[in-house]
PAZABA-326472 format. One record per residue: y, x, z negated of N, C-alpha, C in turn. Coordinates in steps of 0.02 Angstrom, whole numbers, padded with zeros to 5 digits, always signed. Example, Ala and Ser with C-alpha at 12.3 -4.5 7.8 and 13.67 -1.06 7.14 Angstrom:
2
-00284+00660-00390-00225+00615-00390-00165+00660-00390 -00112+00642-00354-00053+00684-00357+00002+00645-00394 
***
This chain:
314
+00512+00810-01462+00447+00791-01445+00425+00832-01402 +00362+00867-01411+00327+00904-01364+00304+00875-01284 +00306+00800-01281+00294+00777-01217+00348+00739-01187 +00428+00754-01206+00472+00724-01195+00475+00739-01109 +00473+00799-01087+00482+00798-01022+00438+00777-00970 +00368+00761-01005+00325+00730-00964+00339+00662-00967 +00358+00633-01006+00389+00567-01012+00448+00540-00973 +00478+00605-00949+00544+00585-00922+00529+00578-00849 +00456+00593-00829+00432+00588-00766+00407+00508-00755 +00397+00494-00815+00366+00415-00810+00394+00384-00875 +00446+00365-00889+00464+00313-00934+00431+00252-00953 +00424+00228-01010+00400+00154-01024+00435+00099-00973 +00499+00118-00986+00556+00060-00936+00525+00073-00863 +00508+00122-00839+00508+00127-00769+00430+00099-00755 +00382+00114-00800+00316+00088-00771+00312+00015-00792 +00356-00018-00837+00355-00089-00844+00381-00121-00786 +00430-00099-00764+00483-00114-00700+00435-00096-00624 +00395-00054-00621+00342-00054-00572+00282-00119-00571 +00267-00138-00656+00212-00168-00654+00239-00240-00628 +00305-00250-00666+00345-00323-00641+00350-00321-00566 +00385-00278-00549+00389-00279-00475+00331-00296-00438 +00269-00264-00429+00218-00270-00412+00194-00349-00406 +00202-00374-00479+00170-00449-00490+00207-00481-00463 +00269-00477-00457+00307-00521-00430+00294-00539-00352 +00268-00475-00310+00255-00494-00242+00198-00551-00233 +00168-00542-00278+00098-00581-00274+00079-00647-00322 +00142-00664-00352+00152-00712-00380+00212-00764-00381 +00221-00769-00299+00278-00810-00280+00273-00875-00249 +00201-00891-00252+00168-00958-00222+00161-00961-00167 +00168-00914-00130+00143-00891-00047+00082-00859-00041 +00055-00821-00090-00001-00774-00085-00063-00811-00113 -00095-00834-00090-00151-00856-00090-00221-00825-00090 -00206-00769-00053-00276-00716-00032-00317-00692-00094 -00374-00680-00079-00410-00648-00137-00427-00601-00108 -00421-00525-00141-00431-00455-00117-00501-00404-00145 -00529-00475-00184-00601-00446-00217-00646-00436-00158 -00683-00371-00149-00720-00349-00100-00799-00361-00128 -00830-00406-00083-00908-00409-00095-00948-00348-00048 -00972-00306-00073-01022-00262-00021-01082-00266-00042 -01133-00277-00001-01200-00287-00013-01248-00212+00000 -01278-00191-00049-01317-00136-00028-01395-00164-00004 -01418-00149+00045-01469-00156+00072-01533-00139+00035 -01525-00092-00001-01589-00082-00042-01597-00100-00109 -01519-00112-00118-01533-00143-00211-01522-00222-00203 -01518-00246-00135-01493-00326-00125-01473-00368-00178 -01391-00337-00191-01363-00363-00237-01293-00353-00217 -01250-00387-00236-01188-00390-00216-01137-00336-00278 -01100-00297-00247-01063-00244-00297-01001-00276-00284 -00949-00288-00343-00897-00319-00344-00837-00269-00386 -00788-00232-00330-00729-00193-00355-00671-00223-00345 -00631-00240-00405-00555-00272-00411-00520-00227-00379 -00524-00163-00368-00456-00129-00367-00474-00047-00369 -00449-00012-00337-00453+00064-00339-00402+00098-00381 -00426+00122-00439-00388+00141-00494-00385+00223-00481 -00320+00246-00507-00308+00303-00521-00333+00329-00584 -00370+00387-00601-00397+00401-00668-00365+00468-00682 -00312+00481-00730-00294+00540-00747-00343+00591-00769 -00319+00653-00791-00360+00706-00806-00332+00754-00848 -00353+00801-00886-00334+00844-00942-00385+00903-00922 -00367+00949-00901-00420+00996-00884-00393+01061-00941 -00449+01079-00981-00425+01125-01044-00459+01193-01033 -00419+01259-01033-00458+01309-01033-00414+01361-01092 -00476+01392-01137-00437+01418-01189-00407+01390-01229 -00392+01328-01241-00356+01292-01269-00285+01263-01238 -00273+01288-01182-00226+01263-01130-00232+01208-01077 -00187+01175-01067-00193+01126-01020-00179+01165-00954 -00221+01156-00914-00224+01208-00843-00257+01166-00800 -00227+01196-00734-00276+01176-00663-00287+01242-00635 -00363+01238-00632-00392+01308-00612-00444+01275-00538 -00442+01317-00494-00474+01302-00438-00573+01303-00469 -00584+01254-00478-00646+01258-00515-00709+01298-00502 -00713+01314-00431-00771+01355-00401-00746+01431-00412 -00691+01454-00445-00683+01503-00458-00704+01524-00519 -00714+01485-00559-00729+01483-00640-00797+01539-00632 -00814+01566-00698-00880+01603-00701-00898+01608-00785 -00961+01612-00784-00993+01593-00855-00972+01652-00910 -00970+01710-00870-00934+01766-00911-00872+01746-00937 -00868+01776-01023-00795+01754-01032-00755+01825-01008 -00779+01875-00987-00755+01937-00979-00731+01946-00911 -00742+01893-00869-00737+01908-00792-00693+01849-00763 -00632+01871-00775-00577+01838-00744-00542+01866-00689 -00573+01910-00655-00547+01942-00595-00538+01897-00534 -00575+01829-00538-00568+01811-00485-00558+01741-00500 -00539+01712-00552-00509+01648-00579-00445+01637-00539 -00438+01580-00515-00372+01569-00480-00345+01501-00509 -00279+01514-00552-00258+01484-00590-00202+01443-00557 -00192+01364-00541-00138+01353-00511-00089+01337-00554 -00100+01321-00610-00048+01294-00649-00064+01304-00720 -00030+01323-00784-00032+01315-00841+00018+01283-00886 +00013+01229-00924+00068+01199-00943+00086+01220-01022 +00144+01206-01043+00178+01231-01106+00171+01160-01153 +00137+01119-01125+00123+01047-01163+00040+01048-01184 +00035+01018-01240-00035+01005-01275-00062+00965-01226 -00138+00961-01250-00177+00911-01208-00167+00845-01247 -00136+00845-01309-00122+00780-01347-00056+00747-01317 -00024+00787-01293+00048+00766-01259+00021+00729-01194 -00029+00749-01153-00052+00725-01105-00084+00648-01106 -00116+00655-01150-00140+00600-01180-00105+00547-01197 -00057+00552-01241+00002+00504-01261+00043+00485-01200 +00051+00531-01142+00097+00506-01084+00029+00446-01060 -00039+00465-01045-00067+00416-01015-00077+00353-01064 -00085+00373-01120-00087+00289-01168-00033+00258-01164 +00039+00289-01149+00093+00245-01153+00101+00212-01079 +00073+00247-01021+00074+00230-00953+00018+00179-00944 -00023+00160-00998-00073+00108-00985-00141+00123-00941 -00156+00190-00933-00207+00214-00893-00265+00232-00942 -00320+00200-00895-00384+00198-00955-00444+00247-00911 -00490+00269-00937-00536+00290-00915-00537+00379-00892 -00475+00407-00917-00461+00474-00869-00522+00528-00917 -00515+00586-00878-00560+00643-00903-00532+00685-00939 -00558+00712-01005-00537+00777-01034-00590+00817-01016 -00587+00869-00991-00629+00928-00973-00627+00999-00999 -00668+01019-01039-00675+01070-01075-00701+01134-01022 -00652+01175-00994-00674+01224-00954-00684+01277-01001 -00729+01267-01041-00774+01327-01085-00779+01293-01158 -00818+01331-01173-00848+01308-01233-00814+01341-01294 -00760+01383-01284-00730+01401-01351-00690+01354-01397 -00688+01372-01462-00663+01326-01508-00579+01304-01495 -00549+01337-01457-00481+01316-01453-00477+01262-01403 -00538+01262-01350-00525+01203-01303-00555+01158-01329 -00600+01162-01374-00625+01111-01417-00589+01072-01454 -00549+01108-01498-00481+01090-01538-00436+01041-01503 -00423+01068-01449-00355+01043-01409-00389+00971-01395 -00455+00974-01350-00502+00918-01322-00490+00858-01382 -00511+00884-01458-00519+00824-01488-00458+00812-01510 -00387+00834-01502-00329+00814-01517-00314+00750-01469 -00339+00767-01405-00326+00714-01350-00348+00659-01358 -00434+00668-01381-00449+00601-01385-00427+00566-01457 -00398+00605-01496-00380+00557-01548-00317+00540-01543 -00255+00567-01509-00202+00536-01477-00212+00464-01447 -00267+00451-01406-00284+00401-01360-00352+00385-01379 -00365+00353-01428-00441+00328-01460-00468+00271-01403 -00527+00292-01372-00543+00250-01329-00534+00241-01255 -00474+00292-01235-00439+00282-01179-00472+00349-01140 -00499+00397-01160-00520+00459-01118-00603+00460-01122 -00629+00500-01080-00675+00532-01066-00690+00601-01086 -00745+00624-01100-00752+00705-01115-00807+00730-01080 -00796+00791-01063-00854+00830-01038-00832+00899-01043 -00894+00934-01032-00897+01004-01047-00940+01035-01091 -01008+01051-01079-01035+01080-01146-01078+01025-01189 -01063+00962-01142-01097+00909-01180-01178+00905-01191 -01203+00891-01245-01282+00886-01239-01288+00838-01298 -01372+00821-01298-01371+00762-01333-01366+00785-01419 -01361+00843-01440-01341+00866-01503-01267+00854-01533 -01219+00865-01474-01147+00847-01491-01119+00796-01466 -01152+00764-01411-01116+00688-01386-01090+00630-01433 -01137+00615-01480-01107+00581-01519-01061+00590-01563 -01035+00651-01588-00975+00676-01618-00922+00664-01572 -00920+00675-01515-00858+00646-01478-00844+00595-01479 -00893+00544-01473-00879+00474-01478-00840+00446-01534 -00874+00482-01590-00850+00467-01650-00772+00500-01654 -00748+00550-01606-00681+00560-01626-00641+00544-01583 -00661+00481-01524-00626+00436-01494-00628+00431-01416 -00687+00476-01390-00705+00470-01334-00742+00389-01314 -00717+00364-01250-00748+00306-01232-00816+00333-01202 -00823+00375-01169-00884+00401-01146-00885+00482-01146 -00944+00521-01136-00957+00578-01130-00989+00604-01054 -00969+00653-01017-00978+00665-00960-01014+00725-00965 -01075+00725-00938-01131+00781-00928-01147+00797-00849 -01165+00848-00845-01186+00887-00784-01250+00945-00796 -01231+00986-00819-01269+01047-00819-01338+01027-00876 -01321+00993-00928-01371+00976-00970-01432+00952-00956 -01415+00878-00906-01468+00855-00868-01491+00885-00802 -01446+00927-00773-01464+00954-00700-01489+01021-00726 -01545+01051-00730-01544+01115-00767-01595+01160-00733 -01562+01215-00740-01625+01271-00704-01633+01243-00618 -01581+01226-00582-01601+01175-00513-01623+01118-00513 -01637+01086-00572-01676+01012-00563-01651+00961-00608 -01673+00917-00608-01637+00854-00647-01707+00853-00694 -01677+00857-00773-01720+00852-00831-01710+00786-00841 -01764+00743-00827-01762+00681-00845-01770+00647-00916 -01810+00704-00954-01817+00690-01019-01756+00710-01055 -01714+00740-01046-01638+00765-01083-01593+00710-01059 -01601+00678-01000-01570+00609-00973-01572+00554-01019 -01642+00552-01023-01657+00494-01077-01640+00492-01144 -01643+00561-01175-01618+00574-01244-01542+00572-01245 -01513+00573-01191-01445+00573-01202-01423+00489-01204 -01471+00450-01159-01457+00377-01160-01468+00347-01229 -01520+00377-01263-01543+00367-01327-01499+00374-01386 -01454+00425-01381-01414+00437-01438-01347+00410-01416 -01325+00400-01362-01256+00365-01356-01261+00317-01306 -01311+00286-01284-01316+00233-01239-01285+00235-01173 -01336+00203-01140-01305+00201-01046-01224+00182-01057 -01209+00133-01089-01142+00114-01075-01087+00169-01093 -01102+00212-01125-01063+00265-01154-01072+00345-01106 -01112+00341-01070-01135+00394-01013-01113+00404-00948 -01064+00458-00928-01039+00456-00869-01085+00526-00827 -01118+00513-00772-01143+00590-00764-01105+00616-00708 -01090+00679-00703-01052+00721-00668-01100+00737-00599 -01092+00716-00551-01119+00734-00490-01079+00777-00453 -01031+00831-00478-00994+00874-00407-01051+00904-00378 -01031+00917-00317-01079+00935-00257-01028+00977-00205 -01087+01006-00176-01058+01048-00123-01125+01036-00062 -01079+01053+00005-01123+01037+00061-01172+01089+00059 -01232+01086+00083-01289+01127+00084-01331+01106+00145 -01340+01124+00201-01382+01112+00252-01376+01036+00255 -01296+01033+00270-01288+00960+00298-01283+00908+00246 -01302+00926+00185-01303+00871+00139-01263+00889+00082 -01262+00836+00030-01217+00854-00038-01271+00859-00087 -01266+00912-00107-01319+00942-00162-01263+00956-00237 -01291+00922-00278-01267+00930-00356-01269+00991-00371 -01203+01026-00391-01200+01089-00417-01182+01094-00492 -01198+01152-00521-01194+01148-00592-01174+01214-00628 -01176+01202-00694-01143+01294-00712-01083+01312-00684 -01024+01272-00690-00968+01286-00674-00961+01292-00607 -01009+01245-00566-01010+01240-00497-01043+01286-00459 -01071+01350-00495-01092+01412-00466-01174+01406-00428 -01207+01354-00467-01269+01341-00439-01294+01279-00410 -01313+01282-00366-01356+01223-00328-01417+01198-00357 -01426+01136-00355-01490+01109-00381-01523+01087-00318 -01582+01045-00338-01630+01025-00277-01605+00953-00273 -01576+00911-00308-01553+00857-00305-01479+00831-00250 -01489+00808-00204-01449+00787-00151-01429+00704-00154 -01355+00697-00154-01342+00625-00154-01352+00590-00097 -01389+00536-00099-01401+00486-00065-01418+00419-00090 -01433+00371-00067-01430+00292-00081-01488+00303-00148 -01539+00336-00139-01605+00335-00182-01573+00364-00245 -01562+00428-00235-01537+00474-00294-01472+00421-00332 -01429+00406-00304-01380+00372-00344-01410+00298-00371 -01450+00280-00329-01470+00209-00374-01516+00225-00439 -01538+00265-00436-01593+00292-00489-01559+00315-00543 -01497+00365-00530-01460+00373-00595-01422+00326-00605 -01400+00277-00578-01364+00227-00613-01393+00183-00659 -01458+00171-00661-01489+00157-00710-01492+00188-00788 -01469+00235-00786-01445+00289-00836-01389+00296-00867 -01329+00264-00822-01264+00292-00832-01214+00233-00834 -01164+00234-00859-01104+00196-00844-01063+00203-00779 -01047+00263-00778-01033+00299-00703-01028+00349-00669 -01011+00357-00626-01014+00435-00605-00939+00469-00587 -00924+00530-00583-00880+00559-00578-00900+00621-00531 -00860+00646-00484-00896+00682-00416-00836+00708-00395 -00835+00773-00402-00790+00833-00376-00805+00847-00315 -00783+00839-00261-00788+00882-00193-00771+00946-00205 -00812+01001-00212-00807+01061-00255-00772+01117-00185 -00810+01084-00119-00779+01115-00069-00706+01121-00061 -00669+01070-00076-00610+01053-00067-00572+01054-00140 -00586+01050-00194-00556+01043-00251-00534+01103-00269 -00451+01075-00287-00404+01128-00328-00383+01168-00259 -00399+01140-00200-00361+01196-00136-00299+01156-00112 -00293+01096-00115-00241+01046-00095-00253+01056-00015 -00308+01037+00013-00330+01053+00077-00339+00982+00104 -00346+00922+00078-00342+00868+00097-00416+00840+00068 -00434+00784+00080-00513+00754+00048-00553+00774+00083 -00623+00755+00054-00675+00749+00089-00696+00685+00096 -00680+00656+00151-00704+00585+00181-00754+00566+00179 -00801+00623+00202-00871+00601+00227-00904+00598+00162 -00888+00618+00094-00919+00626+00039-00883+00549-00002 -00822+00541+00003-00789+00476-00022-00840+00417+00018 -00847+00424+00089-00883+00368+00116-00947+00357+00090 -00986+00412+00073-01050+00411+00048-01056+00375-00008 -01003+00402-00061-00988+00357-00138-00981+00282-00123 -00953+00272-00086-00913+00204-00069-00983+00163-00055 -01006+00181+00004-01069+00145+00027-01133+00137-00027 -01147+00184-00061-01201+00188-00105-01198+00179-00170 -01148+00195-00202-01135+00195-00278-01140+00116-00310 -01190+00106-00347-01199+00040-00367-01166+00040-00442 -01130+00080-00459-01081+00080-00525-01020+00119-00508 -00975+00079-00552-00902+00131-00541-00910+00218-00538 -00867+00237-00482-00858+00304-00465-00792+00342-00456 -00803+00393-00480-00721+00422-00474-00732+00502-00428 -00694+00480-00382-00695+00550-00337-00632+00598-00351 -00643+00664-00352-00592+00720-00358-00606+00772-00313 -00545+00793-00287-00532+00847-00231-00500+00833-00175 -00445+00896-00179-00416+00893-00108-00352+00842-00092 -00344+00804-00152-00283+00749-00138-00217+00801-00143 -00179+00787-00079-00110+00830-00075-00040+00783-00085 -00061+00734-00042-00009+00682-00031-00036+00609-00047 +00035+00563-00049+00004+00498-00062-00034+00451-00020 -00031+00484+00045-00076+00447+00098-00156+00459+00090 -00168+00514+00036-00225+00540+00034-00256+00480-00010 -00231+00457-00045-00253+00391-00092-00275+00335-00043 -00236+00320+00004-00249+00274+00038-00302+00281+00089 -00322+00346+00088-00373+00371+00146-00438+00357+00092 -00431+00376+00031-00472+00368-00014-00504+00292-00014 -00455+00241-00023-00464+00183-00028-00502+00160+00036 -00488+00180+00084-00519+00143+00146-00575+00174+00161 -00593+00246+00170-00665+00275+00162-00703+00255+00101 -00681+00241+00061-00738+00217+00001-00739+00137-00002 -00725+00093+00052-00729+00040+00049-00700-00003-00010 -00652+00022-00039-00611-00003-00076-00655+00003-00171 -00709+00052-00159-00740+00048-00225-00754+00108-00257 -00710+00158-00229-00699+00241-00255-00641+00233-00304 -00634+00258-00359-00579+00270-00397-00564+00353-00381 -00496+00367-00413-00478+00442-00380-00435+00474-00443 -00449+00534-00451-00412+00569-00501-00382+00623-00452 -00311+00643-00477-00274+00695-00458-00252+00748-00493 -00269+00807-00481-00251+00856-00529-00184+00905-00506 -00202+00967-00461-00161+01008-00441-00096+00980-00414 -00105+00940-00376-00050+00911-00330+00002+00878-00373 -00007+00842-00414+00034+00811-00461+00096+00849-00485 +00162+00828-00487+00211+00862-00502+00206+00877-00578 +00174+00830-00628+00173+00855-00702+00115+00904-00701 +00075+00935-00652+00040+00994-00657+00063+01044-00603 +00139+01043-00588+00162+01111-00553+00166+01077-00469 +00132+01026-00454+00125+01017-00379+00191+00970-00354 +00175+00952-00290+00242+00916-00252+00225+00844-00262 +00172+00813-00282+00159+00745-00275+00175+00708-00344 +00229+00657-00338+00257+00633-00385+00210+00585-00419 +00203+00604-00506+00165+00577-00541+00185+00498-00543 +00234+00491-00549+00273+00411-00540+00253+00372-00482 +00238+00413-00417+00233+00384-00369+00163+00361-00361 +00115+00406-00402+00041+00383-00398+00040+00325-00453 +00066+00314-00512+00082+00274-00551+00090+00209-00496 +00141+00210-00470+00161+00148-00431+00128+00123-00384 +00081+00178-00344+00023+00155-00310-00042+00136-00353 -00050+00148-00413-00106+00125-00456-00088+00054-00452 -00024+00032-00482-00013-00040-00495-00018-00083-00438 -00009-00051-00384+00009-00091-00319-00071-00118-00309 -00121-00072-00317-00182-00095-00311-00207-00147-00356 -00184-00136-00434-00194-00196-00472-00163-00258-00462 -00106-00260-00423-00072-00325-00401-00112-00348-00348 -00155-00310-00304-00178-00340-00259-00234-00386-00287 -00261-00383-00333-00327-00399-00347-00315-00467-00387 -00241-00481-00417-00227-00533-00459-00232-00612-00412 
***
């Protein structure tokens, strides 16, 4: 089977053992603490409840292959690959990774098509069909094709450039997407870079700045049109240089809906840094650093951390 070596890194028995070990720690009769966090937002005047920080897996696809690429080196031109920095290319299919995540009980992972070529689209659809309802999909999503990906098995569609177009937010396109797929199936990718001391949303493979900056007002407004946010810290993404704690703190403080941060995770301690900086409200995805993507951070160690967070909320 194509994903046998992936499963070797995290067998079902291993995952079951991890789950049960952590459950036993918090069901021995002596633990009566509640780890649910209530965080108020002054402007929205309501409580936001987060039960756990979760690990969200990823599958990045470029020209039909699962790869880990430094996103800021991507270009729109199909012929310009002279600056493309590829950290890893797998001989396993996107569907193999989807099956691994399904067997390990991980939900809400991201399938990202780094290009609109037919091979990448086919690989992405195979991944969705291998794990129906368990994965979100992004890359070239618009109001015309979004529903087809839901029908292929995606739980959500992830959108950036279609909504943040020509440097500005196109509210009519956003409303149109909500009309087609529903707010409950829409994830807005608010990946950003610092500009003049503030975090500006970037589009078109992170090449172009918009005039939309992440703050409490913007995040609150966009939350009324989407179910989740996905935010790459583009300045550190794919470079394994450590996380952008300032950005994580901003997301934890101001996001009124679930949000996942990506960028710079290198060691297991970075996951705890995200938990602390994000006030326990920011999920995390890890790419190039994982051993299943050629890095040094053990996938099974991240899974253990994930289930530990789950156990803390029971």
